[in-house]
C-alpha positions as CSV (number, residue, x, y, z in Angstrom):
1,M,8.7,-30.1,4.3
2,E,11.7,-32.4,4.3
3,S,15.5,-32.0,4.3
4,R,17.8,-33.5,1.7
5,K,21.6,-33.7,1.7
6,V,23.5,-31.8,-1.1
7,Q,25.9,-34.2,-2.8
8,T,28.5,-33.8,-5.6
9,V,29.0,-35.9,-8.7
10,G,32.3,-36.5,-10.5
11,N,32.6,-33.1,-12.3
12,G,31.9,-31.2,-9.1
13,T,28.2,-30.5,-9.8
14,Y,26.0,-30.2,-6.7
15,T,23.0,-32.5,-6.8
16,V,19.8,-32.9,-4.7
17,S,17.4,-35.8,-5.3
18,L,13.8,-35.2,-6.0
19,P,11.2,-36.7,-3.7
20,K,9.8,-39.8,-5.3
21,E,6.2,-39.0,-4.4
22,W,6.4,-35.5,-6.0
23,A,8.1,-36.8,-9.1
24,E,5.4,-39.4,-9.7
25,S,2.6,-36.9,-9.0
26,Q,4.1,-34.6,-11.7
27,G,4.8,-37.4,-14.2
28,V,8.6,-36.9,-13.9
29,A,10.7,-40.0,-14.7
30,S,14.3,-40.7,-15.1
31,G,15.8,-39.1,-18.3
32,D,13.1,-36.3,-18.3
33,T,14.2,-32.6,-18.4
34,V,13.1,-30.1,-15.8
35,T,13.7,-26.3,-15.7
36,L,15.2,-24.6,-12.7
37,H,14.4,-21.0,-11.8
38,D,16.7,-19.1,-9.4
39,H,14.7,-16.3,-7.7
40,I,15.7,-13.1,-5.9
41,D,14.2,-14.5,-2.7
42,G,16.9,-17.2,-2.7
43,V,14.3,-19.8,-3.7
44,L,15.1,-22.4,-6.4
45,T,12.0,-23.7,-8.1
46,V,11.6,-26.7,-10.3
47,Q,9.3,-26.6,-13.4
48,T,8.2,-29.7,-15.1
49,G,7.6,-30.1,-18.9
50,D,8.6,-27.6,-21.5
51,E,9.0,-24.0,-20.4
52,T,6.2,-22.0,-22.0
53,D,4.8,-18.6,-21.3
54,E,1.5,-18.8,-19.6
55,E,-1.5,-17.1,-21.1
56,P,-2.3,-13.9,-19.1
57,P,-5.3,-14.4,-16.8
58,V,-8.6,-13.3,-18.1
59,A,-12.0,-12.7,-16.3
60,R,-15.6,-12.5,-17.4
61,I,-18.3,-10.6,-15.6
62,E,-21.8,-11.7,-16.6
63,S,-23.8,-9.7,-14.0
64,A,-26.0,-6.8,-15.0
65,D,-25.9,-5.1,-11.6
66,P,-23.7,-2.0,-11.9
67,D,-22.4,-2.3,-8.3
68,V,-21.4,-5.9,-8.9
69,I,-19.7,-4.9,-12.2
70,R,-17.7,-2.1,-10.4
71,R,-16.6,-4.4,-7.6
72,A,-15.7,-7.3,-9.9
73,L,-13.6,-5.0,-12.1
74,R,-11.7,-3.8,-9.1
75,A,-11.3,-7.4,-7.8
76,A,-10.0,-8.5,-11.2
77,Y,-7.5,-5.7,-11.3
78,A,-6.2,-6.6,-7.8
79,A,-6.1,-10.3,-8.7
80,G,-3.7,-9.5,-11.6
81,A,-6.1,-10.1,-14.6
82,R,-4.8,-8.8,-17.9
83,E,-8.2,-8.7,-19.6
84,V,-11.8,-8.5,-18.3
85,T,-14.9,-8.8,-20.4
86,V,-18.3,-7.5,-19.1
87,D,-21.0,-9.4,-20.9
88,P,-24.4,-9.5,-19.0
89,G,-26.0,-11.3,-21.9
90,E,-28.1,-8.4,-23.0
91,P,-27.4,-4.9,-24.4
92,L,-25.3,-2.8,-22.1
93,T,-27.1,0.1,-20.5
94,P,-25.6,3.6,-20.4
95,E,-25.2,3.3,-16.6
96,Q,-23.3,0.0,-17.0
97,R,-21.0,1.5,-19.6
98,R,-20.4,4.5,-17.3
99,V,-19.4,2.2,-14.5
100,V,-16.9,0.4,-16.6
101,E,-15.4,3.6,-17.9
102,R,-15.2,5.2,-14.5
103,T,-13.7,2.2,-12.9
104,A,-11.1,2.0,-15.6
105,R,-10.1,5.6,-15.0
106,E,-9.7,4.9,-11.3
107,R,-7.0,2.3,-12.0
108,I,-3.5,2.8,-13.4
109,G,-3.0,0.9,-16.6
110,M,-6.6,-0.1,-17.1
111,S,-8.5,1.1,-20.2
112,V,-11.5,0.1,-22.4
113,A,-10.1,-1.9,-25.3
114,A,-13.2,-3.0,-27.2
115,E,-17.0,-2.4,-27.1
116,S,-20.0,-3.9,-28.7
117,E,-23.7,-3.6,-28.2
118,T,-23.7,-6.4,-25.6
119,A,-20.2,-6.5,-24.2
120,T,-17.2,-4.4,-23.4
121,T,-13.6,-5.5,-22.7
122,V,-11.0,-3.7,-20.6
123,Q,-7.3,-4.5,-20.6
124,I,-4.7,-3.8,-17.9
125,M,-1.4,-3.1,-19.5
126,L,1.0,-3.0,-16.6
127,D,4.5,-4.4,-17.2
128,S,5.8,-5.6,-13.8
129,G,9.3,-4.9,-15.0
130,E,8.4,-1.2,-15.3
131,V,6.5,-1.0,-12.0
132,S,8.3,0.2,-8.9
133,V,6.4,-0.7,-5.7
134,S,8.9,1.3,-3.6
135,Q,8.5,4.4,-5.7
136,S,4.7,4.1,-5.7
137,L,4.8,3.8,-1.9
138,R,7.0,7.0,-1.7
139,Q,4.6,8.8,-3.9
140,L,1.6,7.6,-1.9
141,A,3.3,8.8,1.3
142,F,4.0,12.2,-0.2
143,T,0.4,12.5,-1.3
144,V,-1.2,11.7,2.0
145,R,1.2,14.0,3.8
146,S,0.2,16.8,1.4
147,I,-3.4,16.1,2.2
148,H,-2.7,16.1,5.9
149,G,-0.8,19.4,5.7
150,D,-3.7,21.1,3.8
151,A,-6.2,19.7,6.2
152,V,-4.4,21.2,9.2
153,E,-4.0,24.6,7.4
154,A,-7.7,24.6,6.8
155,L,-8.1,25.3,10.5
156,A,-6.8,28.8,9.9
157,T,-9.0,29.5,6.9
158,A,-11.6,26.9,6.0
159,P,-11.6,26.5,2.2
160,D,-14.8,26.5,0.1
161,A,-13.9,23.0,-1.2
162,S,-12.4,19.9,0.5
163,P,-8.7,20.2,1.0
164,I,-8.3,16.7,-0.3
165,G,-9.7,17.3,-3.8
166,S,-8.5,15.1,-6.7
167,R,-5.6,13.8,-4.6
168,D,-8.0,11.4,-2.9
169,G,-8.4,9.6,-6.3
170,Q,-4.6,9.5,-6.7
171,V,-4.3,7.8,-3.3
172,D,-6.8,5.1,-4.4
173,R,-5.0,4.6,-7.8
174,L,-1.5,4.2,-6.2
175,A,-2.9,1.9,-3.4
176,A,-4.7,-0.2,-6.0
177,M,-1.5,-0.6,-8.1
178,I,0.5,-1.6,-5.0
179,D,-2.2,-4.1,-4.1
180,R,-2.1,-5.6,-7.6
181,S,1.6,-5.9,-7.6
182,V,1.7,-7.6,-4.2
183,S,-1.1,-10.0,-5.2
184,R,0.6,-11.1,-8.3
185,G,3.9,-11.5,-6.5
186,M,2.4,-13.7,-3.9
187,A,0.9,-15.9,-6.6
188,D,4.0,-16.1,-8.9
189,L,7.7,-15.8,-7.9
190,R,8.5,-14.6,-11.5
191,E,6.5,-11.5,-10.7
192,V,8.6,-10.9,-7.6
193,D,11.7,-11.1,-9.8
194,A,10.2,-8.8,-12.4
195,L,9.4,-6.3,-9.6
196,G,13.0,-6.6,-8.4
197,T,12.2,-7.2,-4.8
198,T,11.4,-10.0,-2.3
199,R,8.2,-11.4,-0.9
200,P,8.8,-10.1,2.7
201,A,9.6,-6.6,1.3
202,L,6.4,-6.8,-0.9
203,F,4.2,-7.6,2.1
204,E,5.8,-4.9,4.2
205,S,5.1,-2.4,1.4
206,W,1.4,-3.6,1.2
207,T,1.1,-3.2,5.0
208,A,2.5,0.3,4.9
209,M,0.2,1.1,2.0
210,R,-2.9,0.1,4.1
211,E,-1.7,2.3,7.0
212,L,-1.2,5.2,4.7
213,C,-4.7,4.9,3.4
214,R,-6.0,4.9,7.0
215,F,-3.8,8.0,7.6
216,R,-5.6,9.6,4.7
217,E,-9.0,8.9,6.2
218,A,-8.0,10.4,9.5
219,A,-6.6,13.5,7.8
220,A,-9.9,13.9,6.0
221,D,-11.6,14.1,9.4
222,I,-9.3,17.1,10.3
223,G,-10.6,18.8,7.2
224,C,-14.2,18.1,8.1
225,A,-13.7,19.4,11.6
226,A,-12.1,22.6,10.2
227,A,-15.0,23.2,8.0
228,S,-17.4,23.0,10.9
229,L,-15.6,25.8,12.9
230,D,-17.2,29.2,13.1
231,G,-13.8,30.8,12.8
232,P,-10.1,30.0,13.2
233,P,-9.0,28.9,16.7
234,A,-6.9,31.1,18.9
235,E,-3.3,31.6,17.6
236,S,-1.8,29.5,20.4
237,R,-4.2,26.6,19.7
238,L,-3.6,26.9,15.9
239,E,0.2,26.7,16.4
240,T,-0.2,23.6,18.6
241,C,-2.2,21.9,15.8
242,R,0.4,23.0,13.2
243,G,3.3,21.8,15.3
244,V,1.7,18.4,16.0
245,G,0.8,18.1,12.3
246,R,4.4,18.7,11.2
247,T,5.7,16.1,13.6
248,V,3.0,13.6,12.5
249,R,4.0,14.0,8.9
250,E,7.7,13.5,9.8
251,L,6.6,10.3,11.5
252,V,5.1,9.0,8.3
253,A,8.1,10.0,6.2
254,D,10.5,8.3,8.6
255,G,8.4,5.2,8.8
256,V,8.2,4.8,5.1
257,S,11.9,5.4,4.7
258,V,12.7,2.6,7.2
259,A,10.1,0.3,5.6
260,L,11.8,0.7,2.2
261,G,15.3,0.3,3.6
262,D,16.3,4.0,3.0
263,A,16.9,4.6,6.7
264,D,17.9,2.4,9.7
265,A,16.2,1.3,12.9
266,D,17.6,4.3,14.8
267,V,15.3,6.6,12.7
268,A,12.3,4.4,13.5
269,R,13.2,4.4,17.2
270,A,13.5,8.2,17.2
271,A,10.2,8.5,15.4
272,L,8.5,6.5,18.2
273,D,9.9,9.0,20.8
274,D,8.3,11.8,18.7
275,L,5.0,9.9,18.7
276,R,5.1,9.8,22.5
277,R,5.8,13.5,22.7
278,V,2.9,14.2,20.3
279,R,0.5,12.3,22.4
280,D,1.6,14.2,25.5
281,E,1.1,17.5,23.6
282,L,-2.4,16.4,22.6
283,D,-3.2,15.4,26.2
284,A,-2.2,18.9,27.3
285,F,-4.2,20.5,24.5
286,D,-7.3,18.5,25.5
287,R,-6.9,19.7,29.1
288,R,-6.7,23.3,28.0
289,L,-9.9,22.8,26.0
290,D,-11.8,22.3,29.3
291,R,-11.6,26.1,29.6
292,A,-12.4,26.8,25.9
293,G,-15.4,28.6,24.6
294,A,-18.2,27.5,22.2
295,D,-15.8,25.9,19.7
296,A,-14.4,23.4,22.3
297,A,-16.4,20.5,20.9
298,E,-15.1,21.0,17.4
299,L,-11.6,21.5,18.6
300,R,-11.8,18.2,20.5
301,R,-12.8,16.6,17.2
302,V,-9.7,18.1,15.6
303,S,-7.6,16.8,18.5
304,R,-9.0,13.3,18.1
305,A,-8.3,13.3,14.3
306,L,-4.8,14.5,14.9
307,R,-4.3,11.7,17.4
308,R,-5.6,9.2,14.9
309,T,-3.1,10.4,12.3
310,A,-0.3,10.2,14.8
311,D,-1.3,6.6,15.7
312,R,-1.3,5.7,12.0
313,G,2.1,7.3,11.6
314,G,3.3,5.1,14.5
315,D,1.9,2.1,12.7
316,V,3.8,2.9,9.6
317,T,6.9,3.2,11.7
318,E,6.2,-0.2,13.2
319,V,6.2,-1.6,9.6
320,G,9.7,-0.1,9.3
321,L,10.8,-1.8,12.4
322,R,9.8,-5.2,10.8
323,R,12.3,-4.5,8.0
324,A,14.9,-3.5,10.5
325,V,14.4,-6.7,12.4
326,R,14.8,-8.8,9.3
327,R,18.1,-7.0,8.6
328,R,19.1,-7.9,12.1
329,E,19.5,-4.3,13.2
330,P,19.4,-3.6,16.9
331,I,16.4,-1.7,18.3
332,R,17.9,0.6,20.9
333,D,17.3,3.8,22.9
334,R,18.9,7.0,22.0
335,E,22.3,7.6,23.5
336,P,22.3,10.1,26.5
337,G,22.3,13.6,25.3
338,Q,21.5,12.7,21.7
339,A,19.6,15.5,20.0
340,N,16.2,15.2,18.4
341,R,16.2,15.0,14.6
């Protein structure tokens, strides 16, 4: 990196000279025309040659292994490919076709576009201008909080089926779309502009998405522990779990709000105080379990899972603090006598 002084010419236009080494490496000479792109990030890029639309990236999968096909399709989606052809060089088996169709259903905007005896092609029709990463993150947070709430309620009456159900697939689809948007934005500033955001905000959304997926996994453990109980816990213990669960879900909601810029650093700071209180409540809950009956082991499993979801909620809040720091907001303690949210 080097610094260059901004100068003016006779008509008041600002000019900056191009580095000679860069110009020569790009074949730029005096009198040539370059194109300037002003990005939302505040970055000004220089494009040499004629401005042309790039062909959308395409991918080919020539493996016959169904697991390789599935993983390669998912990787192509995340990498931002617009079209993927599966061509193992021999007639596709029913299992291979099922893998392609199932993977396409698991990704937003992906569908089978053409099929032949030996190959099948999927297309990913996602217009970055119509994708909202922030709205997708809000929807993801709502979904995992809903899963968590049902998992905690399963302690009272364990359901016949998993409390997660089809929402687990919705979490994966939303997370994959955020992953794809961030990947494309990191590779091409025009994608950042189309998404209407900045690269730091994109990365923070991606980090929050990863923590929300971990939150989902810990919530699933609560549901599994509930299913293993012989019966509902005592009312006082159940109410403790419910109270902790409500606070944990508020932690997640507040952390995402701060990460998206919908709330300020004071909300994140208050959420961290709530996280400390939740940990203290779970410590006391664990001590009371020392005098519990036969279901003490399973209730400790519930407690550990609740603690993991609380920690993941704290991690989401920490992502929000990153955004607050970038906005130069002070991170402060509550004023004396300030009430809880």
